[in-house]
C-alpha positions as CSV (number, residue, x, y, z in Angstrom):
1,M,6.2,-17.7,24.5
2,S,8.0,-16.0,21.6
3,H,5.8,-17.8,19.0
4,G,2.7,-16.4,20.7
5,F,4.2,-13.0,21.0
6,L,5.0,-13.0,17.2
7,A,1.5,-14.1,16.4
8,I,0.0,-11.2,18.4
9,A,2.5,-8.7,16.9
10,V,1.6,-9.7,13.4
11,V,-2.2,-9.4,14.1
12,V,-1.6,-5.9,15.7
13,A,0.5,-4.9,12.7
14,Q,-2.3,-6.0,10.3
15,L,-4.9,-4.0,12.2
16,L,-2.7,-0.9,12.2
17,L,-2.1,-1.4,8.4
18,L,-5.8,-1.6,7.9
19,L,-6.2,1.6,9.9
20,A,-3.5,3.3,7.7
21,M,-5.3,2.1,4.6
22,A,-8.6,3.6,5.8
23,C,-6.8,6.9,6.5
24,A,-5.3,6.9,3.0
25,I,-8.8,6.2,1.4
26,I,-10.2,9.1,3.4
27,R,-7.4,11.4,2.1
28,M,-8.1,10.1,-1.5
29,V,-11.7,11.0,-1.2
30,R,-11.4,14.3,0.7
31,G,-8.0,15.5,-0.7
32,P,-8.3,19.1,-1.8
33,R,-5.8,18.8,-4.6
34,A,-4.8,16.1,-7.1
35,Q,-1.3,15.9,-5.6
36,D,-2.9,14.9,-2.3
37,R,-4.9,12.2,-4.0
38,V,-1.8,10.8,-5.8
39,L,0.1,10.7,-2.5
40,A,-2.7,9.0,-0.8
41,L,-2.9,6.4,-3.6
42,D,0.9,5.8,-3.1
43,A,0.4,5.3,0.6
44,L,-2.5,3.0,-0.1
45,Y,-0.6,0.6,-2.3
46,V,2.4,0.6,0.0
47,N,0.1,-0.3,2.9
48,A,-1.6,-3.0,0.8
49,M,1.7,-4.5,-0.1
50,L,2.8,-4.6,3.5
51,L,-0.5,-6.1,4.5
52,L,0.0,-8.9,2.0
53,L,3.5,-9.5,3.3
54,S,2.2,-9.7,6.9
55,I,-0.4,-12.2,5.7
56,G,2.4,-14.2,4.1
57,I,4.3,-14.2,7.3
58,R,1.3,-15.3,9.2
59,T,0.4,-18.2,6.8
60,G,3.9,-19.1,5.7
61,S,3.0,-18.9,2.0
62,V,5.3,-17.5,-0.6
63,L,2.3,-16.6,-2.9
64,Y,1.6,-13.5,-0.8
65,V,5.2,-12.3,-1.2
66,E,4.9,-12.6,-5.0
67,A,1.6,-10.7,-5.0
68,G,3.2,-8.0,-2.8
69,L,6.0,-7.7,-5.4
70,I,3.5,-7.3,-8.2
71,I,1.6,-4.6,-6.3
72,A,4.8,-2.8,-5.6
73,L,5.8,-2.8,-9.3
74,L,2.4,-1.7,-10.5
75,G,2.0,0.9,-7.8
76,F,5.3,2.5,-8.6
77,A,4.5,2.6,-12.3
78,G,1.1,4.1,-11.5
79,T,2.6,6.8,-9.2
80,V,5.2,7.8,-11.8
81,A,2.5,8.0,-14.5
82,F,0.2,10.1,-12.3
83,S,3.1,12.4,-11.3
84,K,4.2,12.9,-14.9
85,F,0.6,13.7,-15.9
86,L,0.3,16.3,-13.1
87,L,3.5,17.9,-14.1
88,R,3.2,18.0,-17.9
89,G,-0.4,17.2,-18.6
90,E,0.4,14.1,-20.7
91,V,1.8,10.7,-19.9
92,I,3.2,9.7,-23.3
93,E,5.2,12.2,-25.1
Protein backbone atom coordinates (compact mmCIF):
# COMPACT_ATOMS: atom_id res chain seq x y z
CA MET A 1 0.00 0.00 0.00
CA SER A 2 2.73 2.52 0.91
CA HIS A 3 4.71 1.76 -2.28
CA GLY A 4 1.67 2.57 -4.42
CA PHE A 5 1.02 5.71 -2.44
CA LEU A 6 4.63 6.84 -2.92
CA ALA A 7 4.40 6.24 -6.68
CA ILE A 8 1.23 8.30 -6.91
CA ALA A 9 2.72 11.08 -4.76
CA VAL A 10 5.82 11.30 -6.97
CA VAL A 11 3.70 11.52 -10.13
CA VAL A 12 1.53 14.24 -8.59
CA ALA A 13 4.65 16.13 -7.50
CA GLN A 14 6.04 15.92 -11.03
CA LEU A 15 2.81 17.27 -12.50
CA LEU A 16 2.80 20.16 -10.04
CA LEU A 17 6.45 20.91 -10.82
CA LEU A 18 5.61 21.01 -14.53
CA LEU A 19 2.78 23.43 -13.76
CA ALA A 20 5.17 25.61 -11.74
CA MET A 21 7.65 25.55 -14.62
CA ALA A 22 4.91 26.67 -17.02
CA CYS A 23 4.03 29.55 -14.69
CA ALA A 24 7.69 30.56 -14.51
CA ILE A 25 7.98 30.52 -18.31
CA ILE A 26 4.89 32.71 -18.59
CA ARG A 27 6.43 35.17 -16.11
CA MET A 28 9.67 35.17 -18.09
CA VAL A 29 7.82 36.05 -21.28
CA ARG A 30 5.35 38.56 -19.85
CA GLY A 31 7.41 40.01 -17.00
CA PRO A 32 7.21 43.79 -17.09
CA ARG A 33 10.74 44.31 -15.76
CA ALA A 34 14.07 42.58 -16.10
CA GLN A 35 14.08 41.76 -12.38
CA ASP A 36 10.88 39.76 -12.82
CA ARG A 37 12.47 37.82 -15.66
CA VAL A 38 15.56 37.00 -13.61
CA LEU A 39 13.42 35.83 -10.71
CA ALA A 40 11.34 33.68 -13.07
CA LEU A 41 14.53 32.16 -14.49
CA ASP A 42 15.66 31.37 -10.95
CA ALA A 43 12.34 29.69 -10.19
CA LEU A 44 12.53 27.80 -13.47
CA TYR A 45 15.92 26.26 -12.78
CA VAL A 46 14.95 25.32 -9.22
CA ASN A 47 11.81 23.60 -10.50
CA ALA A 48 13.81 21.83 -13.23
CA MET A 49 16.28 20.61 -10.62
CA LEU A 50 13.47 19.30 -8.41
CA LEU A 51 11.83 17.63 -11.39
CA LEU A 52 15.07 15.81 -12.17
CA LEU A 53 15.39 14.73 -8.54
CA SER A 54 11.84 13.38 -8.53
CA ILE A 55 12.57 11.46 -11.74
CA GLY A 56 15.64 10.06 -9.99
CA ILE A 57 13.48 8.95 -7.06
CA ARG A 58 11.02 7.35 -9.44
CA THR A 59 13.62 5.45 -11.48
CA GLY A 60 16.16 4.86 -8.72
CA SER A 61 19.03 6.21 -10.81
CA VAL A 62 21.82 8.35 -9.36
CA LEU A 63 22.46 9.99 -12.73
CA TYR A 64 19.46 12.29 -12.28
CA VAL A 65 20.75 13.45 -8.91
CA GLU A 66 24.10 14.40 -10.46
CA ALA A 67 22.33 16.26 -13.27
CA GLY A 68 20.26 18.09 -10.66
CA LEU A 69 23.42 19.18 -8.85
CA ILE A 70 24.91 20.50 -12.10
CA ILE A 71 21.72 22.45 -12.86
CA ALA A 72 21.76 23.91 -9.34
CA LEU A 73 25.38 25.08 -9.65
CA LEU A 74 24.95 26.58 -13.11
CA GLY A 75 21.63 28.16 -12.19
CA PHE A 76 23.10 29.81 -9.12
CA ALA A 77 26.03 31.18 -11.11
CA GLY A 78 23.65 32.47 -13.78
CA THR A 79 21.40 34.16 -11.24
CA VAL A 80 24.37 35.87 -9.60
CA ALA A 81 25.67 37.06 -12.97
CA PHE A 82 22.28 38.41 -14.05
CA SER A 83 21.78 40.16 -10.70
CA LYS A 84 25.21 41.75 -10.86
CA PHE A 85 24.52 42.89 -14.41
CA LEU A 86 21.22 44.47 -13.39
CA LEU A 87 22.81 46.25 -10.42
CA ARG A 88 26.02 47.53 -12.01
CA GLY A 89 25.57 47.19 -15.76
CA GLU A 90 28.57 44.89 -16.11
CA VAL A 91 29.39 41.36 -15.05
CA ILE A 92 33.19 41.42 -15.02
CA GLU A 93 34.87 44.37 -13.41
